[in-house]
C-alpha positions in Angstrom: -74.1 164.5 -14.5 -76.0 162.9 -16.4 -75.2 162.8 -20.5 -76.9 160.6 -23.4 -74.3 159.4 -26.1 -76.0 161.7 -28.5 -75.2 164.7 -26.4 -71.5 164.0 -25.4 -69.9 166.1 -27.6 -71.9 169.1 -27.2 -72.1 169.1 -23.6 -68.4 168.5 -23.0 -68.0 172.0 -24.8 -70.5 173.6 -22.4 -68.8 171.9 -19.3 -65.6 173.1 -20.2 -66.6 177.1 -20.8 -68.6 176.6 -17.4 -66.5 175.1 -15.3 -63.1 175.8 -16.7 -63.2 178.5 -19.0 -60.0 180.9 -19.8 -56.8 180.5 -18.3 -57.6 177.2 -17.1 -56.6 173.4 -17.9 -58.9 170.4 -18.8 -57.9 167.1 -19.1 -60.6 164.9 -20.8 -60.2 161.2 -19.6 -60.9 158.7 -22.5 -61.6 154.9 -21.9 -60.1 154.6 -25.3 -57.9 155.4 -28.0 -60.3 155.5 -30.4 -62.8 157.6 -28.8 -60.2 160.3 -27.6 -59.8 160.2 -31.4 -63.3 161.2 -32.0 -63.7 163.9 -29.1 -60.6 165.2 -30.8 -62.9 165.8 -33.9 -66.0 166.4 -32.4 -65.3 168.6 -30.0 -65.1 172.3 -31.2 -63.5 174.5 -28.0 -62.7 177.7 -28.4 -59.6 176.9 -26.8 -56.4 175.5 -28.0 -56.6 171.8 -27.4 -54.1 168.5 -28.5 -54.4 164.8 -28.5 -52.5 162.5 -26.3 -52.4 159.1 -25.6 -50.3 155.9 -27.1 -49.9 156.3 -30.4 -48.2 159.8 -30.4 -44.8 159.5 -30.6 -43.1 160.3 -27.2 -41.2 163.2 -28.4 -44.7 164.9 -29.4 -46.3 164.1 -25.8 -43.1 165.8 -23.9 -43.9 169.2 -26.2 -47.6 168.8 -25.8 -46.7 168.6 -21.9 -44.7 171.2 -21.9 -47.0 173.3 -23.6 -49.8 172.5 -21.4 -47.4 173.6 -18.6 -46.9 177.4 -20.1 -50.7 177.9 -20.6 -50.4 177.7 -24.2 -52.7 175.1 -24.8 -55.7 175.0 -22.8 -57.4 171.4 -23.3 -55.9 167.4 -23.3 -57.8 164.8 -24.5 -56.3 161.4 -23.3 -56.1 157.9 -22.3 -54.9 156.3 -19.1 -51.7 158.2 -20.6 -51.7 160.7 -18.1 -53.7 159.2 -15.0 -50.3 158.4 -13.5 -46.8 159.7 -12.6 -47.8 163.0 -14.0 -47.1 166.3 -11.8 -49.9 169.1 -12.8 -50.1 171.5 -9.5 -52.3 173.7 -11.1 -55.0 171.5 -13.1 -58.6 173.3 -12.6 -60.6 170.5 -14.2 -60.3 167.0 -15.0 -63.7 165.2 -17.1 -64.7 162.1 -17.5 -66.2 160.9 -20.5 -67.5 157.9 -18.6 -67.2 156.0 -15.9 -64.1 154.0 -15.6 -64.1 149.7 -15.1 -61.6 150.1 -12.1 -62.2 151.8 -9.8 -58.4 152.1 -9.1 -58.4 154.1 -12.7 -60.9 156.8 -11.3 -58.8 157.1 -8.2 -55.8 158.0 -10.7 -57.6 160.7 -13.1 -59.6 162.5 -10.5 -56.0 162.8 -8.5 -55.3 164.6 -10.9 -56.9 167.9 -9.9 -56.7 169.4 -6.5 -53.6 168.9 -5.5 -50.9 170.7 -3.3 -53.9 172.6 -1.4 -55.4 173.9 -4.9 -59.2 173.7 -5.5 -60.3 171.4 -8.4 -62.9 169.8 -9.9 -63.5 166.7 -11.5 -66.6 165.6 -13.5 -67.9 162.1 -14.4 -70.4 161.7 -17.5 -72.1 158.6 -17.0 -76.1 157.5 -19.1 -78.4 154.6 -18.1 -76.3 152.1 -19.7 -72.9 153.1 -17.3 -74.8 154.3 -14.1 -74.3 151.1 -11.8 -70.2 151.7 -12.4 -70.3 155.1 -10.9 -72.1 153.6 -8.2 -69.7 151.0 -7.5 -67.0 153.5 -7.6 -69.0 155.9 -5.1 -69.3 152.4 -2.8 -65.9 151.3 -2.9 -63.8 154.5 -2.5 -66.6 155.8 0.4 -66.8 159.3 -1.8 -70.1 161.1 -2.1 -70.7 162.2 -5.4 -72.7 165.3 -6.0 -75.2 164.8 -9.0 -74.9 168.2 -11.1 -77.7 169.0 -13.5 -75.9 170.1 -17.3 -74.9 173.4 -18.2 -78.3 175.0 -18.6 -78.0 178.0 -21.6 -78.0 181.1 -18.9 -74.9 179.6 -17.7 -73.1 179.2 -20.4 -73.6 182.8 -21.5 -72.7 184.2 -18.1 -69.7 181.8 -18.0 -68.7 183.5 -21.6 -69.4 186.8 -20.1 -67.1 186.2 -17.1 -63.8 185.0 -19.4 -64.6 188.5 -21.7 -64.5 190.7 -19.1 -61.2 188.5 -17.5 -59.4 189.1 -20.7 -60.6 192.9 -21.3 -57.9 193.8 -18.7 -54.8 192.1 -20.7 -56.2 193.4 -24.1 -56.4 197.0 -22.5 -52.8 196.9 -21.7 -51.6 195.5 -25.0 -53.7 197.6 -27.5 -51.2 199.8 -29.5 -52.1 202.5 -32.3 -52.7 199.8 -35.5 -55.6 198.3 -33.6 -56.7 201.6 -32.2 -57.3 202.9 -35.2 -58.7 200.3 -37.2 -61.1 200.4 -34.5 -62.1 204.5 -33.5 -64.1 204.8 -36.2 -66.6 202.6 -34.8 -66.1 203.1 -31.5 -66.8 206.9 -31.6 -70.2 205.9 -33.0 -70.7 203.5 -30.0 -69.6 205.7 -27.3 -71.7 208.2 -28.4 -74.8 206.5 -28.9 -74.5 203.3 -26.3 -74.1 204.7 -22.7 -76.2 203.5 -20.3 -75.9 199.8 -18.7 -78.5 198.2 -20.9 -76.6 198.7 -24.4 -73.5 197.5 -22.6 -75.2 194.4 -21.3 -76.1 194.4 -25.3 -72.4 194.7 -26.4 -71.2 191.9 -24.3 -74.0 189.6 -25.5 -73.0 190.9 -29.0 -69.0 189.6 -27.6 -70.1 186.4 -25.8 -72.2 184.8 -28.9 -74.5 182.0 -28.3 -77.7 183.9 -28.9 -79.8 184.9 -31.7 -81.7 187.5 -33.2 -84.5 186.5 -30.9 -82.8 187.0 -28.0 -84.0 183.0 -27.1 -81.4 181.4 -25.0 -82.8 177.7 -25.7 -83.2 175.2 -22.7 -81.6 171.8 -21.8 -83.6 169.0 -20.3 -82.5 168.6 -16.4 -83.2 164.8 -16.7 -81.8 163.2 -19.9 -79.1 166.8 -20.8 -80.7 167.0 -24.3 -80.8 170.3 -26.3 -84.0 172.3 -26.7 -85.9 169.9 -24.2 -87.7 170.9 -21.0 -88.0 169.2 -17.7 -91.7 169.7 -16.2 -92.5 169.0 -13.1 -96.4 168.1 -12.6 -98.3 168.1 -9.3 -101.7 166.7 -9.1 -104.1 167.0 -6.3 -106.9 164.4 -5.1 -105.8 162.2 -8.0 -103.8 159.4 -8.9 -101.6 159.2 -11.6 -102.4 155.8 -13.2 -100.1 155.7 -16.2 -98.2 157.5 -19.0 -101.5 158.1 -20.8 -102.8 159.6 -18.1 -99.8 162.2 -17.6 -100.1 162.9 -21.6 -103.4 163.6 -21.5 -103.1 165.9 -19.1 -100.2 167.6 -20.8 -101.9 167.9 -24.0 -105.1 169.5 -22.6 -102.5 172.1 -20.8 -101.0 172.9 -23.8 -104.0 173.3 -25.8 
């Protein structure tokens, strides 16, 4: 997945939401401890996350790993500490923030998921500066990578709704009287006034968030991954595209 450096933090959040989600386990591999620290600070996922690298004491690493196995932690941000010799048969998503320099490193990192007959996803972020590393890995491993577009706001909203619906049954069966009493005044009003499917959809939008008062989902460029940008396809008949200025003039005329 192509990702410009300045969009990386938000892209990581969206990838975890869409390709992982609630009740899943994700490992984010970083090339350095400093980058792992930076991502730990900048990535604000709604799932519990922990940092794991060589500066973390061994005892604390063991505690983190045990919590991860028990599904009490959903996301681990790490370096090569977790690339080898760690058995996690139920890991759903591996995310590499950039292609590694070493082909074996890619094999070991991506191999943490899709184990023991289970399905798994490995996504590698790249940009114009490190694209050749990805091409070298693809050639030497004889793996045909699938290029995927950055998650669009509609994908993120759908994934959030998916997770909300998943959790409904669990919450429903664990409700107690104290919680029921807190919400009952509001639910009576909602049940009486909002009964059709359109109003149920409106309720799900409120629950999942991420939408403004104008119901504008926004967009992300398919080419660069930049937020609030659009990718345009221009088709021209009976003319030759001479230079960029020619395209700018077309766009300007179309917008005016």
